[in-house]
MARBA-3410 file (N, C-alpha, C, O; in Angstrom, 1 decimal):
142
0.8,-1.2,0.0,0.0,0.0,0.0,0.9,1.2,0.0,1.9,1.3,0.7 ~ 0.5,2.2,-0.8,1.2,3.5,-0.8,0.6,4.4,0.3,-0.5,4.2,0.8 ~ 1.4,5.5,0.6,0.9,6.4,1.6,-0.4,7.0,1.1,-1.3,7.3,2.0 ~ -0.6,7.3,-0.2,-1.8,7.9,-0.7,-3.0,6.9,-0.5,-4.1,7.3,-0.1 ~ -2.7,5.6,-0.8,-3.8,4.6,-0.6,-4.2,4.5,0.8,-5.4,4.4,1.1
-3.2,4.6,1.7,-3.5,4.5,3.1,-4.4,5.7,3.6,-5.3,5.6,4.3 ~ -4.0,6.9,3.1,-4.7,8.1,3.5,-6.2,8.0,3.0,-7.1,8.4,3.7 ~ -6.4,7.5,1.8,-7.7,7.4,1.2,-8.5,6.3,2.0,-9.7,6.4,2.2 ~ -7.9,5.2,2.4,-8.5,4.1,3.0,-8.7,4.3,4.5,-9.5,3.6,5.2 ~ -8.0,5.3,5.1,-8.0,5.4,6.6,-9.4,5.6,7.2,-9.6,4.9,8.2
-10.3,6.4,6.7,-11.6,6.5,7.3,-12.3,5.2,7.4,-13.0,4.9,8.4 ~ -12.3,4.5,6.3,-13.0,3.2,6.3,-12.4,2.2,7.2,-13.0,1.4,7.9 ~ -11.0,2.2,7.3,-10.3,1.3,8.2,-10.6,1.6,9.6,-10.9,0.7,10.4 ~ -10.6,2.9,9.9,-10.9,3.3,11.3,-12.3,3.0,11.7,-12.5,2.6,12.8 ~ -13.3,3.2,10.8,-14.7,2.8,11.1,-14.8,1.3,11.3,-15.5,0.9,12.2
-14.1,0.5,10.5,-14.2,-0.9,10.7,-13.6,-1.3,12.1,-14.1,-2.2,12.8 ~ -12.5,-0.7,12.5,-11.9,-0.9,13.8,-12.8,-0.5,14.9,-13.0,-1.3,15.8 ~ -13.5,0.6,14.8,-14.4,1.1,15.8,-15.6,0.1,15.9,-16.1,-0.2,17.0 ~ -16.1,-0.4,14.8,-17.2,-1.3,14.8,-16.8,-2.6,15.5,-17.6,-3.1,16.3 ~ -15.6,-3.1,15.2,-15.1,-4.4,15.8,-15.0,-4.2,17.3,-15.3,-5.1,18.1
-14.5,-3.0,17.7,-14.4,-2.8,19.2,-15.7,-2.7,19.9,-15.9,-3.1,21.0 ~ -16.7,-2.1,19.2,-18.1,-2.0,19.7,-18.7,-3.4,19.9,-19.5,-3.6,20.8 ~ -18.3,-4.4,19.1,-18.9,-5.7,19.2,-18.2,-6.6,20.3,-18.7,-7.7,20.5 ~ -17.1,-6.2,20.9,-16.5,-6.9,21.9,-17.3,-7.0,23.2,-18.1,-6.0,23.4 ~ -17.2,-8.0,24.0,-17.9,-8.0,25.3,-17.4,-6.8,26.1,-16.2,-6.5,26.0
-18.2,-6.3,26.9,-17.8,-5.1,27.8,-16.6,-5.5,28.7,-16.6,-6.6,29.3 ~ -15.7,-4.6,28.8,-14.5,-4.8,29.6,-13.4,-5.6,29.0,-12.4,-5.8,29.7 ~ -13.6,-6.2,27.8,-12.6,-7.0,27.2,-11.4,-6.2,26.8,-11.5,-5.3,25.9 ~ -10.2,-6.3,27.4,-9.1,-5.6,27.0,-8.6,-6.1,25.6,-8.7,-7.3,25.3 ~ -8.1,-5.1,24.8,-7.7,-5.5,23.4,-6.4,-4.8,23.1,-6.0,-3.8,23.7
-5.7,-5.4,22.1,-4.5,-4.7,21.6,-4.9,-4.2,20.2,-6.0,-4.5,19.7 ~ -4.1,-3.4,19.6,-4.4,-2.7,18.4,-5.7,-1.8,18.5,-6.4,-1.7,17.5 ~ -5.9,-1.3,19.7,-7.0,-0.4,19.9,-6.7,1.0,19.4,-7.6,1.8,19.2 ~ -5.4,1.3,19.3,-5.1,2.6,18.9,-5.4,2.8,17.4,-5.4,1.8,16.6 ~ -5.6,4.0,17.0,-6.0,4.3,15.6,-4.7,4.6,14.8,-4.6,5.6,14.1
-3.8,3.7,14.8,-2.5,3.9,14.1,-2.7,3.7,12.6,-3.4,2.8,12.2 ~ -2.1,4.5,11.8,-2.3,4.4,10.3,-1.0,4.1,9.6,-0.9,4.3,8.4 ~ 0.0,3.5,10.4,1.2,3.1,9.7,0.9,1.9,8.8,-0.1,1.3,8.8 ~ 1.9,1.7,7.9,1.7,0.6,6.9,1.4,-0.7,7.6,0.6,-1.5,7.1 ~ 2.1,-1.0,8.7,1.9,-2.3,9.3,0.5,-2.5,9.8,-0.1,-3.5,9.6
0.0,-1.5,10.5,-1.4,-1.6,11.1,-2.4,-1.6,9.9,-3.4,-2.4,10.0 ~ -2.2,-0.8,8.9,-3.1,-0.7,7.8,-3.1,-2.1,7.1,-4.2,-2.6,6.7 ~ -2.0,-2.7,6.9,-1.9,-4.0,6.3,-2.6,-5.1,7.1,-3.3,-5.9,6.6 ~ -2.4,-5.0,8.4,-3.0,-5.9,9.4,-4.5,-5.8,9.3,-5.2,-6.8,9.2 ~ -5.0,-4.5,9.3,-6.4,-4.3,9.3,-7.0,-4.8,7.9,-8.1,-5.5,7.9
-6.3,-4.6,6.9,-6.8,-5.0,5.5,-7.0,-6.5,5.5,-8.0,-7.0,5.0 ~ -6.0,-7.2,6.0,-6.0,-8.7,6.0,-7.1,-9.2,6.9,-7.9,-10.1,6.5 ~ -7.2,-8.6,8.1,-8.3,-9.0,9.0,-9.7,-8.8,8.4,-10.6,-9.6,8.6 ~ -9.9,-7.6,7.8,-11.2,-7.3,7.2,-11.5,-8.2,6.0,-12.6,-8.7,5.9 ~ -10.5,-8.5,5.2,-10.7,-9.3,4.0,-11.0,-10.8,4.4,-11.7,-11.4,3.7
-10.4,-11.2,5.5,-10.7,-12.6,5.9,-11.8,-12.8,6.8,-12.2,-13.9,7.2 ~ -12.4,-11.7,7.3,-13.6,-11.8,8.2,-13.3,-12.0,9.6,-14.2,-12.2,10.4 ~ -12.0,-11.9,10.0,-11.6,-12.1,11.4,-11.9,-10.8,12.1,-11.8,-9.7,11.5 ~ -12.2,-10.9,13.4,-12.4,-9.6,14.2,-11.1,-8.8,14.2,-10.0,-9.4,14.2 ~ -11.2,-7.5,14.3,-10.0,-6.6,14.3,-9.3,-6.7,15.6,-8.1,-6.7,15.6
-10.0,-6.7,16.7,-9.4,-6.6,18.0,-9.0,-8.0,18.5,-9.8,-8.9,18.4 ~ -7.8,-8.1,19.1,-7.3,-9.4,19.6,-7.2,-9.2,21.1,-6.6,-8.3,21.6 ~ -7.7,-10.2,21.8,-7.6,-10.1,23.3,-6.1,-10.0,23.8,-5.3,-10.7,23.2 ~ -5.9,-9.2,24.8,-4.5,-9.2,25.4,-4.4,-10.4,26.3,-5.3,-10.9,26.8 ~ -3.1,-10.9,26.4,-2.8,-12.0,27.3,-2.4,-11.3,28.7,-1.3,-10.9,28.8
-3.4,-11.2,29.6,-3.1,-10.5,30.9,-2.7,-11.6,31.9,-3.1,-12.7,31.9 ~ -1.7,-11.2,32.8,-1.3,-12.1,33.8,-2.4,-12.2,34.9,-3.3,-11.3,35.0 ~ -2.4,-13.3,35.6,-3.3,-13.5,36.7,-2.7,-12.8,37.9,-1.6,-13.0,38.3 ~ -3.5,-11.9,38.5,-3.0,-11.2,39.7,-3.5,-11.9,40.9,-4.7,-12.1,41.2 ~ -2.5,-12.4,41.7,-2.8,-13.2,42.9,-1.7,-13.0,43.9,-0.6,-12.5,43.6
-1.9,-13.5,45.1,-0.9,-13.3,46.2,0.4,-13.9,46.0,1.4,-13.5,46.6 ~ 0.5,-15.0,45.2,1.8,-15.6,44.9,2.5,-15.1,43.7,3.6,-15.5,43.4 ~ 1.9,-14.2,43.0,2.5,-13.6,41.8,3.1,-12.2,42.0,3.1,-11.7,43.1 ~ 3.6,-11.7,40.9,4.1,-10.3,41.0,2.9,-9.4,41.2,1.9,-9.5,40.6 ~ 3.1,-8.4,42.0,2.1,-7.4,42.3,1.7,-6.6,41.2,2.5,-6.3,40.3
0.4,-6.2,41.1,-0.1,-5.4,40.0,0.7,-4.0,39.9,1.1,-3.6,38.8 ~ 1.0,-3.4,41.0,1.7,-2.1,41.0,3.1,-2.3,40.4,3.6,-1.5,39.6 ~ 3.8,-3.4,40.8,5.1,-3.7,40.2,5.0,-3.9,38.7,5.9,-3.4,38.0 ~ 4.1,-4.7,38.3,3.9,-4.9,36.9,3.7,-3.6,36.1,4.3,-3.4,35.1 ~ 2.8,-2.8,36.6,2.4,-1.5,35.9,3.7,-0.6,35.9,3.9,0.0,34.9
4.4,-0.5,37.0,5.6,0.4,37.1,6.6,-0.1,36.1,7.2,0.6,35.3 ~ 6.9,-1.5,36.1,7.9,-2.0,35.2,7.5,-1.9,33.7,8.3,-1.5,32.9 ~ 6.2,-2.1,33.4,5.8,-2.0,32.0,5.9,-0.5,31.6,6.3,-0.2,30.4 ~ 5.5,0.4,32.4,5.5,1.8,32.1,6.9,2.3,31.9,7.2,3.1,31.0 ~ 7.8,1.8,32.8,9.3,2.2,32.7,9.8,1.6,31.3,10.6,2.3,30.7
9.5,0.4,31.0,10.0,-0.2,29.7,9.4,0.6,28.6,10.1,0.9,27.6 ~ 8.1,1.0,28.6,7.5,1.8,27.5,8.2,3.2,27.4,8.5,3.6,26.3 ~ 8.6,3.8,28.5,9.3,5.1,28.4,10.7,4.9,27.8,11.1,5.7,27.0 ~ 11.4,3.8,28.1,12.7,3.5,27.5,12.6,3.2,26.0,13.4,3.6,25.2 ~ 11.5,2.5,25.6,11.3,2.2,24.2,11.0,3.6,23.5,11.4,3.8,22.4
10.2,4.4,24.2,10.0,5.8,23.6,11.2,6.5,23.4,11.4,7.2,22.4 ~ 12.2,6.4,24.3,13.5,7.1,24.1,14.2,6.5,22.9,14.9,7.2,22.1 ~ 14.1,5.2,22.7,14.7,4.5,21.6,14.0,4.9,20.3,14.7,5.1,19.3 ~ 12.7,5.1,20.3,12.0,5.6,19.1,12.6,7.0,18.7,12.9,7.2,17.5 ~ 12.8,7.9,19.7,13.4,9.2,19.3,14.8,9.1,18.8,15.2,9.8,17.9
15.6,8.2,19.4,16.9,8.0,19.0,17.0,7.5,17.5,17.8,7.9,16.7 ~ 16.1,6.5,17.2,16.1,5.9,15.9,15.6,7.0,14.9,16.1,7.0,13.8 ~ 14.6,7.8,15.3,14.1,8.8,14.4,15.2,9.8,13.9,15.2,10.3,12.8 ~ 16.2,10.0,14.8,17.3,10.9,14.5,18.3,10.3,13.5,19.2,11.0,13.1 ~ 18.1,9.0,13.2,19.0,8.4,12.3,18.4,8.3,10.9,18.9,7.4,10.1
17.4,9.1,10.6,16.7,9.0,9.3,17.7,9.2,8.2,18.7,10.0,8.3 ~ 17.6,8.4,7.1,18.5,8.6,6.0,18.3,10.0,5.4,17.2,10.5,5.3 ~ 19.4,10.5,4.9,19.5,11.8,4.2,19.8,11.6,2.7,20.7,10.8,2.4 ~ 19.2,12.3,1.9,19.4,12.1,0.4,20.9,12.4,0.1,21.5,11.8,-0.8 ~ 21.5,13.3,0.8,22.9,13.7,0.6,23.9,12.5,0.7,24.9,12.4,0.1
23.4,11.5,1.5,24.2,10.3,1.7,24.0,9.2,0.6,24.7,8.2,0.6 ~ 23.0,9.4,-0.3,22.6,8.4,-1.2,22.6,9.0,-2.7,22.3,8.2,-3.6 ~ 22.9,10.2,-2.9,22.8,10.8,-4.2,23.7,10.2,-5.3,23.4,10.4,-6.5 ~ 24.7,9.5,-4.9,25.6,8.9,-5.9,25.0,7.5,-6.3,25.6,6.9,-7.2 ~ 23.9,7.1,-5.7,23.3,5.8,-6.1,22.0,6.0,-6.8,21.5,7.1,-6.8
21.4,5.0,-7.3,20.1,5.1,-8.0,19.0,5.6,-6.9,19.1,5.2,-5.7 ~ 18.0,6.4,-7.3,17.0,6.9,-6.4,16.3,5.8,-5.6,15.9,6.0,-4.5 ~ 16.2,4.6,-6.2,15.5,3.5,-5.5,16.2,3.1,-4.2,15.5,2.7,-3.3 ~ 17.5,3.3,-4.2,18.2,2.9,-3.0,17.8,3.8,-1.8,17.6,3.3,-0.7 ~ 17.7,5.1,-2.1,17.3,6.0,-1.0,15.8,5.7,-0.6,15.6,5.8,0.6
15.0,5.4,-1.5,13.6,5.1,-1.1,13.5,3.8,-0.2,12.7,3.8,0.7 ~ 14.3,2.9,-0.6,14.3,1.6,0.2,14.9,2.0,1.6,14.3,1.5,2.6 ~ 15.9,2.8,1.7,16.4,3.2,3.0,15.4,3.9,3.8,15.3,3.7,5.1 ~ 14.6,4.8,3.2,13.6,5.5,3.9,12.5,4.6,4.4,12.0,4.7,5.6 ~ 12.1,3.7,3.6,11.0,2.7,3.9,11.5,1.8,5.1,10.8,1.6,6.1
12.7,1.3,5.0,13.2,0.5,6.1,13.4,1.3,7.4,13.1,0.7,8.5 ~ 13.8,2.5,7.3,13.9,3.4,8.5,12.5,3.5,9.1,12.3,3.4,10.3 ~ 11.5,3.8,8.3,10.1,4.0,8.8,9.6,2.7,9.4,8.9,2.8,10.5 ~ 9.9,1.6,8.8,9.5,0.3,9.4,10.2,0.1,10.8,9.5,-0.4,11.7 ~ 11.4,0.5,11.0,12.1,0.3,12.3,11.4,1.2,13.3,11.2,0.8,14.4
11.1,2.5,12.9,10.4,3.4,13.9,9.0,2.8,14.2,8.6,2.8,15.4 ~ 8.3,2.4,13.2,7.0,1.8,13.4,7.0,0.6,14.4,6.2,0.5,15.3 ~ 8.0,-0.3,14.2,8.1,-1.5,15.0,8.4,-1.1,16.5,7.7,-1.6,17.4 ~ 9.2,-0.1,16.7,9.5,0.3,18.1,8.2,1.0,18.7,7.9,0.8,19.8 ~ 7.5,1.8,17.9,6.3,2.4,18.3,5.3,1.4,18.7,4.5,1.6,19.7
5.2,0.3,18.0,4.2,-0.8,18.3,4.6,-1.4,19.6,3.7,-1.8,20.4 ~ 5.9,-1.6,19.8,6.3,-2.2,21.1,5.9,-1.3,22.3,5.4,-1.8,23.3 ~ 6.2,0.0,22.1,5.8,1.0,23.1,4.3,1.0,23.4,3.9,0.9,24.5 ~ 3.5,1.0,22.3,2.0,1.0,22.5,1.6,-0.3,23.2,0.7,-0.2,24.0 ~ 2.1,-1.4,22.8,1.8,-2.7,23.4,2.0,-2.7,24.9,1.2,-3.2,25.7
3.2,-2.2,25.3,3.6,-2.1,26.7,2.6,-1.2,27.5,2.2,-1.5,28.6 ~ 2.3,-0.1,26.9,1.4,0.9,27.5,0.0,0.3,27.7,-0.7,0.5,28.7 ~ -0.5,-0.4,26.6,-1.8,-1.0,26.7,-1.9,-2.1,27.8,-2.9,-2.2,28.5 ~ -0.8,-2.9,27.9,-0.8,-3.9,28.9,-0.8,-3.3,30.3,-1.5,-3.8,31.2 ~ 0.0,-2.3,30.5,0.1,-1.6,31.8,-1.3,-1.0,32.1,-1.7,-1.1,33.3
-1.9,-0.4,31.2,-3.2,0.2,31.4,-4.3,-0.9,31.8,-5.1,-0.7,32.7 ~ -4.3,-2.0,31.1,-5.2,-3.0,31.3,-5.0,-3.6,32.7,-6.0,-3.9,33.4 ~ -3.7,-3.8,33.1,-3.4,-4.4,34.5,-3.9,-3.3,35.5,-4.4,-3.7,36.5 ~ -3.6,-2.1,35.3,-4.0,-1.0,36.2,-5.5,-1.0,36.4,-6.0,-0.8,37.5 ~ -6.3,-1.2,35.4,-7.8,-1.2,35.4,-8.3,-2.4,36.2,-9.4,-2.3,36.8
-7.6,-3.6,36.2,-8.2,-4.8,36.8,-7.7,-4.9,38.3,-8.2,-5.8,39.0 ~ -6.7,-4.1,38.7,-6.1,-4.4,40.0,-7.0,-3.8,41.1,-6.7,-3.9,42.3
END
């Protein structure tokens, strides 16, 4: 999918996501609840919609009990990890490829480098969002 295709498809994809979330049982925590429009999420949504599978996937939450790790510890650790991944996102964003470093090569090489850089940033952003969603879900059930 190109960025233009994603931009045109975004309203329909977002509406499909919202509809799937409305159909979940009340209180069911989910991942991919954010309205991310990156290529990975858009591709994920397109496949899920085309195959008829529900958009939202239940989170795998830990059982909170007296013999396990405390909810507060889990939330603090997950939040701390999310913050550190956020710092990594910023650090990776600063390493974006510059055309001046690729001008002696065919233009396609620079485009590939840009795409791969965007994929790396998106991957880290997804890790951060997943950690935040898990921390929030644990916080709500404690």
